[in-house]
C-alpha positions as CSV (number, residue, x, y, z in Angstrom):
1,M,-1.1,-23.0,40.1
2,N,-1.7,-19.2,40.4
3,R,-0.7,-16.7,37.8
4,Q,2.6,-15.7,39.4
5,D,3.7,-19.3,39.8
6,L,2.7,-20.0,36.2
7,K,4.8,-17.0,35.1
8,H,7.8,-18.3,37.0
9,F,7.4,-21.8,35.5
10,L,7.1,-20.6,32.0
11,G,9.9,-18.2,32.4
12,G,12.1,-21.0,33.6
13,V,11.2,-23.0,30.5
14,A,11.9,-20.1,28.2
15,R,15.3,-19.4,29.9
16,A,16.3,-23.1,29.8
17,I,16.2,-23.2,26.0
18,P,19.9,-23.3,24.9
19,R,21.0,-19.9,23.5
20,T,23.4,-19.2,20.7
21,T,27.1,-19.2,21.6
22,R,28.5,-15.7,22.2
23,W,30.4,-14.3,19.2
24,P,34.1,-13.9,19.7
25,L,35.5,-10.4,20.3
26,S,37.4,-10.7,16.9
27,T,34.0,-10.3,15.2
28,W,34.5,-6.5,15.8
29,G,38.3,-6.5,16.0
30,L,38.1,-6.2,19.8
31,T,40.7,-7.4,22.3
32,R,41.2,-7.3,26.1
33,N,44.3,-6.1,27.9
34,A,46.0,-8.0,30.7
35,G,43.5,-6.5,33.2
36,G,40.6,-7.8,31.1
37,E,39.5,-4.4,29.8
38,L,38.2,-4.1,26.3
39,K,40.3,-2.4,23.7
40,R,39.5,-1.2,20.2
41,G,41.9,0.3,17.7
42,G,44.7,-0.3,20.3
43,V,42.9,1.9,22.9
44,A,41.5,0.9,26.3
45,L,37.8,1.8,26.3
46,G,37.6,2.6,30.1
47,G,40.2,5.3,29.7
48,L,38.1,6.9,26.9
49,L,35.2,7.3,29.3
50,E,37.4,8.9,31.9
51,R,38.6,11.4,29.3
52,Y,35.4,12.1,27.3
53,R,32.7,11.1,29.8
54,S,29.8,8.7,29.4
55,P,28.0,7.9,27.2
56,L,30.4,8.1,24.2
57,Y,30.3,7.0,20.6
58,V,33.5,5.4,19.4
59,L,34.5,4.9,15.7
60,D,36.9,2.3,14.6
61,Q,38.8,4.1,11.7
62,A,40.5,1.0,10.4
63,R,37.2,-0.8,10.0
64,L,35.6,2.2,8.3
65,D,38.5,2.4,5.8
66,G,38.2,-1.4,5.3
67,N,34.5,-1.4,4.6
68,A,35.0,1.4,2.0
69,A,37.7,-0.5,0.3
70,R,35.5,-3.6,0.2
71,F,32.7,-1.7,-1.6
72,L,35.2,-0.1,-4.0
73,A,36.9,-3.4,-5.0
74,T,36.2,-5.2,-8.3
75,P,35.0,-8.8,-7.7
76,P,37.1,-11.5,-9.4
77,G,35.8,-12.3,-12.8
78,C,34.1,-9.0,-13.3
79,A,35.2,-6.3,-15.8
80,R,34.9,-3.5,-13.4
81,G,33.3,-2.7,-10.0
82,A,30.4,-0.7,-8.8
83,E,30.3,3.0,-7.7
84,P,29.3,3.4,-4.1
85,Y,27.6,6.6,-2.8
86,Y,27.3,6.6,0.9
87,S,23.8,7.2,2.3
88,Y,24.3,10.4,4.3
89,K,21.2,9.9,6.4
90,T,22.7,6.7,8.0
91,N,25.5,8.5,9.9
92,P,25.9,12.2,8.9
93,V,29.0,12.9,11.1
94,P,31.1,15.2,8.9
95,R,34.4,13.6,9.8
96,V,33.0,10.1,9.1
97,L,31.8,11.3,5.7
98,Q,35.1,13.0,4.9
99,R,36.9,9.8,5.7
100,L,34.7,7.8,3.3
101,H,35.1,10.5,0.5
102,L,38.9,10.3,0.9
103,Q,38.7,6.6,0.1
104,G,36.7,7.4,-3.1
105,V,33.1,6.9,-1.9
106,G,30.5,9.4,-3.3
107,A,27.6,11.0,-1.5
108,E,24.0,9.9,-1.7
109,V,21.8,12.8,-0.2
110,A,18.1,12.7,0.6
111,S,17.4,16.1,2.0
112,P,18.3,19.8,1.4
113,Y,20.6,19.7,4.5
114,E,22.4,16.6,3.3
115,L,22.9,18.2,-0.2
116,W,24.2,21.4,1.5
117,L,26.5,19.3,3.7
118,A,28.0,17.3,0.9
119,L,28.8,20.5,-1.0
120,E,30.3,22.1,2.1
121,L,32.5,19.1,2.6
122,G,33.9,19.7,-0.8
123,V,32.4,16.6,-2.5
124,P,32.6,17.1,-6.3
125,P,29.1,17.7,-7.6
126,S,29.6,14.9,-10.1
127,A,30.1,12.5,-7.1
128,I,26.7,13.3,-5.6
129,V,23.4,11.4,-6.1
130,F,20.3,13.4,-5.0
131,D,17.4,11.3,-4.0
132,A,14.4,12.0,-1.7
133,P,10.6,11.6,-1.8
134,A,10.1,15.4,-1.3
135,K,12.6,17.6,-3.1
136,T,12.1,21.4,-2.4
137,P,12.4,23.8,-5.3
138,D,15.4,25.5,-3.6
139,A,17.2,22.2,-3.2
140,V,16.5,21.1,-6.8
141,A,17.7,24.6,-8.1
142,L,20.9,24.2,-6.1
143,A,21.5,20.7,-7.5
144,I,21.0,21.9,-11.0
145,D,23.1,25.0,-10.5
146,R,26.0,23.0,-9.1
147,G,25.8,20.2,-11.6
148,V,25.0,17.3,-9.3
149,G,25.9,14.0,-11.0
150,L,22.5,12.4,-10.8
151,I,19.1,13.6,-9.6
152,N,16.8,10.6,-9.1
153,L,13.2,11.7,-9.6
154,N,10.9,10.1,-7.1
155,G,8.0,9.9,-9.5
156,R,5.9,11.7,-12.2
157,G,5.1,14.6,-9.8
158,E,8.7,15.8,-9.9
159,I,9.2,15.7,-13.6
160,A,7.7,19.1,-14.3
161,L,9.4,20.8,-11.3
162,V,12.9,19.7,-12.3
163,A,12.3,20.4,-16.0
164,E,11.0,23.9,-15.4
165,L,13.8,24.8,-13.1
166,A,16.3,23.4,-15.6
167,R,14.8,25.4,-18.5
168,A,14.9,28.6,-16.5
169,R,18.7,28.0,-16.0
170,H,19.4,26.8,-19.5
171,K,20.8,23.6,-18.1
172,R,20.1,19.9,-18.8
173,P,20.5,17.9,-15.6
174,R,21.2,14.1,-15.6
175,V,18.2,12.4,-14.1
176,G,17.1,8.9,-13.2
177,L,13.6,7.7,-12.1
178,R,12.9,5.6,-9.1
179,V,10.7,2.5,-9.6
180,V,9.2,-0.1,-7.4
181,V,9.7,-3.7,-8.5
182,P,6.9,-6.3,-8.3
183,G,6.4,-7.3,-4.7
184,G,8.2,-4.2,-3.4
185,R,6.7,-1.7,-1.0
186,A,5.9,1.7,-2.6
187,G,4.2,4.1,-0.2
188,Q,5.7,7.5,-0.9
189,F,8.5,6.1,-3.0
190,G,8.8,5.6,-6.7
191,E,6.5,4.4,-9.5
192,R,5.4,0.7,-9.8
193,I,6.6,-1.3,-12.7
194,E,3.7,-3.8,-12.8
195,T,1.0,-1.1,-13.1
196,G,2.6,0.6,-16.0
197,A,3.2,3.8,-14.0
198,A,7.0,3.5,-14.2
199,L,6.9,3.2,-17.9
200,E,4.7,6.2,-18.3
201,A,6.9,8.2,-16.0
202,F,9.9,7.4,-18.2
203,R,7.9,8.3,-21.3
204,E,6.9,11.7,-19.8
205,A,10.5,12.5,-18.7
206,R,11.9,11.6,-22.1
207,A,9.4,14.0,-23.7
208,R,11.0,16.9,-21.7
209,P,14.0,18.1,-23.7
210,E,15.3,19.9,-20.5
211,L,16.0,16.5,-18.9
212,D,18.8,14.0,-19.8
213,V,17.3,10.7,-18.7
214,V,20.2,8.4,-18.0
215,G,19.3,6.3,-15.0
216,L,17.0,3.7,-13.4
217,H,16.8,3.7,-9.6
218,S,15.2,1.3,-7.0
219,H,15.4,0.2,-3.4
220,V,13.9,-2.9,-1.9
221,N,12.6,-0.8,1.0
222,G,13.5,-3.5,3.3
223,E,16.7,-5.6,4.0
224,I,18.9,-7.5,1.6
225,S,20.5,-10.3,3.5
226,T,20.4,-13.3,1.1
227,S,21.2,-14.0,-2.5
228,A,17.5,-14.6,-3.1
229,G,16.6,-11.2,-1.7
230,L,19.1,-9.5,-4.0
231,E,17.9,-11.5,-7.0
232,A,14.3,-10.3,-6.3
233,L,15.5,-6.8,-7.0
234,V,18.0,-7.4,-9.8
235,T,15.9,-9.6,-12.1
236,P,12.9,-7.2,-12.5
237,M,15.2,-4.2,-12.8
238,L,17.1,-5.8,-15.7
239,A,13.8,-7.0,-17.3
240,F,12.5,-3.4,-17.1
241,T,15.6,-2.1,-18.9
242,E,14.6,-4.3,-21.8
243,R,11.2,-2.9,-21.8
244,L,12.5,0.7,-21.8
245,R,14.8,-0.2,-24.7
246,R,12.0,-1.9,-26.7
247,E,9.2,0.5,-26.1
248,L,11.1,3.9,-25.7
249,G,14.4,3.2,-27.4
250,L,16.1,4.2,-24.2
251,E,19.6,2.8,-23.5
252,L,20.4,3.5,-19.9
253,E,23.8,4.7,-18.7
254,V,23.2,4.1,-15.0
255,L,21.5,1.3,-13.0
256,D,21.2,2.5,-9.3
257,F,20.4,-0.5,-7.1
258,G,20.1,1.6,-3.9
259,G,21.1,0.3,-0.5
260,N,19.6,-2.0,2.1
261,L,22.4,-4.5,2.3
262,A,22.3,-5.9,5.9
263,C,25.0,-5.7,8.5
264,P,25.8,-9.4,9.6
265,T,25.7,-8.6,13.3
266,V,22.5,-6.6,13.4
267,A,18.9,-7.8,12.8
268,R,15.4,-6.7,13.5
269,L,14.0,-8.4,16.6
270,P,10.9,-10.5,15.8
271,A,7.8,-9.8,17.9
272,R,8.0,-13.2,19.5
273,A,11.6,-12.7,20.7
274,L,10.6,-9.4,22.2
275,R,7.6,-10.9,24.0
276,L,9.8,-13.7,25.5
277,A,12.4,-11.1,26.6
278,V,9.9,-8.8,28.2
279,T,7.6,-11.4,29.8
280,F,10.0,-14.2,30.7
281,G,13.5,-12.7,30.6
282,R,14.5,-14.8,27.7
283,E,17.5,-13.2,25.9
284,P,17.0,-13.0,22.1
285,D,19.1,-15.2,19.9
286,P,21.0,-13.4,17.2
287,R,20.9,-14.2,13.5
288,P,24.0,-16.2,12.5
289,P,26.4,-13.7,10.8
290,E,27.4,-16.3,8.3
291,A,23.8,-16.4,7.1
292,V,24.0,-12.8,5.8
293,L,25.3,-11.9,2.4
294,T,28.8,-10.4,2.7
295,I,29.8,-7.2,0.9
296,E,32.0,-9.3,-1.4
297,D,29.3,-11.8,-2.3
298,Y,26.8,-9.0,-2.8
299,L,29.0,-7.2,-5.2
300,A,30.0,-10.4,-7.1
301,Q,26.4,-11.6,-7.5
302,L,25.1,-8.1,-8.5
303,I,27.9,-7.1,-10.9
304,S,28.2,-10.4,-12.6
305,R,24.5,-10.6,-13.2
306,V,24.4,-7.2,-14.9
307,E,27.5,-8.0,-17.0
308,R,26.0,-11.3,-18.2
309,H,22.8,-9.5,-19.1
310,A,24.7,-6.8,-21.1
311,T,26.9,-9.4,-22.9
312,A,23.9,-11.6,-23.9
313,R,22.3,-8.6,-25.5
314,G,25.4,-7.2,-27.1
315,V,25.2,-3.8,-25.3
316,A,27.7,-1.9,-23.1
317,R,27.5,-2.6,-19.4
318,P,25.8,0.3,-17.6
319,R,27.4,2.0,-14.7
320,I,26.3,0.4,-11.4
321,F,25.5,2.8,-8.6
322,L,25.0,1.6,-5.0
323,E,23.8,3.6,-2.0
324,P,25.2,1.6,1.0
325,G,24.4,2.8,4.5
326,R,24.1,0.2,7.2
327,A,26.5,-2.2,5.5
328,M,29.1,0.5,5.3
329,T,29.2,1.9,8.8
330,S,27.0,0.0,11.3
331,D,29.8,-2.3,12.5
332,T,32.4,0.6,12.6
333,M,31.0,2.3,15.8
334,M,30.1,1.4,19.3
335,L,28.4,3.2,22.1
336,L,29.9,3.2,25.6
337,T,27.7,3.7,28.6
338,R,28.0,3.4,32.4
339,V,25.7,1.8,34.9
340,L,24.1,4.4,37.1
341,S,22.4,2.1,39.6
342,V,21.4,-1.5,40.1
343,R,18.0,-2.4,41.5
344,G,16.3,-5.6,42.8
345,R,15.0,-8.5,40.8
346,D,11.5,-8.7,39.2
347,D,9.0,-11.6,38.9
348,A,10.9,-13.0,35.9
349,G,14.1,-13.2,37.9
350,A,15.9,-10.4,36.1
351,T,17.9,-7.6,37.9
352,W,17.2,-4.1,36.8
353,A,20.1,-1.8,35.9
354,I,19.8,1.8,34.9
355,L,22.3,3.2,32.3
356,D,23.3,6.7,31.3
357,A,22.5,5.9,27.7
358,G,18.9,5.2,26.6
359,I,16.6,5.7,23.7
360,N,17.8,9.3,23.5
361,V,21.1,8.1,22.0
362,A,20.3,4.4,21.2
363,E,16.9,4.6,19.5
364,P,17.4,1.4,17.4
365,V,18.2,-0.9,20.3
366,P,14.7,-1.8,21.6
367,H,13.7,-3.2,18.2
368,E,17.1,-4.5,16.8
369,Y,19.6,-7.0,17.9
370,H,22.8,-5.2,19.1
371,H,25.4,-7.2,21.0
372,L,26.2,-6.0,24.5
373,L,29.6,-6.4,26.2
374,A,31.0,-5.6,29.6
375,V,34.0,-3.4,29.2
376,A,35.8,-4.7,32.3
377,P,33.8,-7.7,33.7
378,R,34.0,-8.4,37.4
379,S,33.8,-12.2,37.0
380,A,33.1,-15.0,34.5
381,E,29.8,-15.8,36.1
382,T,26.8,-14.1,34.7
383,Q,23.2,-13.2,35.6
384,R,20.2,-11.9,33.8
385,Y,19.6,-8.1,33.7
386,R,17.0,-5.7,32.4
387,L,18.8,-2.6,31.2
388,T,17.0,0.7,30.9
389,G,18.1,4.2,29.9
390,P,18.0,7.3,32.1
391,S,14.9,8.9,30.6
392,C,11.9,9.4,32.8
393,T,9.6,7.2,30.7
394,M,8.6,3.5,30.8
395,G,9.5,3.3,27.1
396,D,13.2,3.6,27.8
397,L,13.8,-0.1,28.0
398,L,16.9,-1.0,25.9
399,Y,17.5,-4.7,26.8
400,P,14.6,-6.5,28.4
401,A,16.9,-9.5,29.0
402,W,20.6,-9.9,28.7
403,E,23.2,-12.1,30.5
404,L,26.1,-10.1,31.9
405,P,28.7,-10.4,34.7
406,E,27.7,-8.9,38.0
407,L,27.1,-5.1,37.6
408,A,27.6,-2.3,40.0
409,A,27.2,1.5,39.6
410,G,30.1,2.9,37.5
411,D,30.6,-0.2,35.4
412,A,30.9,0.3,31.7
413,L,29.2,-1.5,28.9
414,A,29.7,-1.4,25.1
415,I,26.7,-1.5,22.8
416,M,28.0,-2.8,19.4
417,D,27.2,-1.8,15.8
418,T,25.9,1.7,16.4
419,G,27.2,3.2,13.2
420,A,23.8,3.3,11.5
421,Y,20.9,5.5,12.6
422,F,22.1,6.0,16.1
423,V,23.6,9.4,15.8
424,P,21.0,10.9,13.3
425,L,18.1,9.6,15.4
426,S,19.6,10.8,18.8
427,T,17.7,13.5,20.5
428,C,18.1,16.0,23.3
429,F,15.2,14.4,25.2
430,S,16.1,15.4,28.8
431,F,19.8,15.0,28.2
432,A,22.6,16.5,26.1
433,R,24.1,14.4,23.3
434,P,27.5,12.7,23.7
435,A,30.8,13.2,22.1
436,I,32.1,11.1,19.2
437,V,35.7,10.0,19.0
438,S,37.7,7.8,16.6
439,V,40.4,5.2,17.5
440,H,43.2,4.0,15.3
441,D,46.5,2.4,16.0
442,G,46.5,3.5,19.7
443,Q,45.5,7.1,18.8
444,V,42.3,8.9,19.8
445,E,40.7,11.8,17.9
446,E,37.7,13.8,18.8
447,L,35.2,14.0,15.9
448,R,32.5,15.8,17.7
449,R,32.5,17.4,21.2
450,A,29.8,16.6,23.7
451,E,26.8,18.8,23.6
452,T,26.4,21.2,26.5
453,F,23.3,22.5,28.3
454,E,24.1,25.9,26.8
455,D,24.0,24.3,23.3
456,L,20.5,23.1,24.0
457,V,19.1,26.7,24.4
458,A,21.6,28.5,22.2
459,R,18.9,29.2,19.5
460,D,16.1,30.1,22.0
461,Q,14.9,33.6,22.6
462,L,15.0,33.9,26.4
463,A,13.1,36.6,28.3
464,P,15.0,38.5,31.0
465,P,15.0,36.5,34.2
466,R,12.3,37.5,36.7
467,V,12.2,35.4,39.8
468,K,9.3,35.8,42.1
469,E,8.8,34.3,45.5
470,P,6.4,31.3,45.3
471,R,3.0,31.9,46.8
472,R,3.6,29.2,49.4
473,S,7.1,28.2,50.4
474,W,8.1,25.1,52.3
475,P,8.4,25.7,56.0
476,A,11.9,25.8,57.4
477,A,13.0,22.7,59.2
478,R,12.7,22.9,62.9
479,V,15.6,21.6,64.9
480,D,15.2,20.9,68.7
481,L,18.5,22.0,70.3
482,R,17.5,21.0,73.8
483,H,18.8,17.4,73.4
């Protein structure tokens, strides 16, 4: 058997493995009209493309409001709930942020731009948490001047900076310190608990009278998808609060458990699944949504654990801060795209289709599972496709393998769960960026207009146009009129 025959054989075996059942459209609150066209928020998606062009980000306002309400709710049996501060870097669309703030969600900002944006949007400074591994003096000064509710120091290196800026302003900002729990990844973030560095950072901060040390902050720097994963963060955090009380006499007001709660319908693609998709056209299997910790279960486990800890020690329960990003907005958005052309099949038996959306507007797709749906399928029968974006690079491969109804140029597809890191990571690589609209109860609202070519060069200093004739021009076509 030659190499090509072997590849066909192995590909057939890989594709013959039964795949997970497709999730119902109700997973995202989608329906189809009488003609089979997808609808969201009571709006037919094909009509949106006709009006706003493709590609197009679409926000489901009802789902956004619902997710915010879920994070703000107090779980049964708990004295009070947590305080969510949305991670601005996840989806910094002003109208999305404003909608969350209207529901009562605060702002977690991790850059000078995000701090500026939160203040410009009218977020009360007391409802802002300022994180970041690299805070500039100007941003810190602004946070202190405006009275930002909590500044989480990334480590010992920031203590003197914040203290000196506070002293110069005769202010005493409220600060927390970011720590890394045992087994967690540090890198540029926080101070490790097990090495003693975290305790020494608190000791140093407490010695600065300019700082009001009120909080303990940590992220898992990964994904929280199970109860065990959450417990791996909460247990060492609570144990460290005991050490701070015992050795420094510090009673914390705030426990900030960060973000990283998973979206049930999104998962990082394992290397093996990617190899099977690229080499043999085997569509990746999704992680079962029911295997992922829900927002309600996450809150119930976390808050009850902190409350039991406080009750057992006879102390007041600290305020619980959360910094949700992906779990708040990932499943609230989708990206609509059209097929530009369909090409022949390759050695793995997959048909190539080129889309007008690629890594320029869907950067997470090549390494994450994002469900893909036909907006108006031509038939119930499916075939295997490789779906690429429009960029002139081999790296613009979005879906190495996906089963879809027969496609033709002009057909529309919906990439699901694009409300986390799609918009902020989008680029103007060869193409202008798309518009963003919201849908709700049959109504459509434009949140951001599509970028124009003029927008792309608006900040450039252009020299006066000077067009010269090329040194060699193409010869004019010769037409023989004698026949």
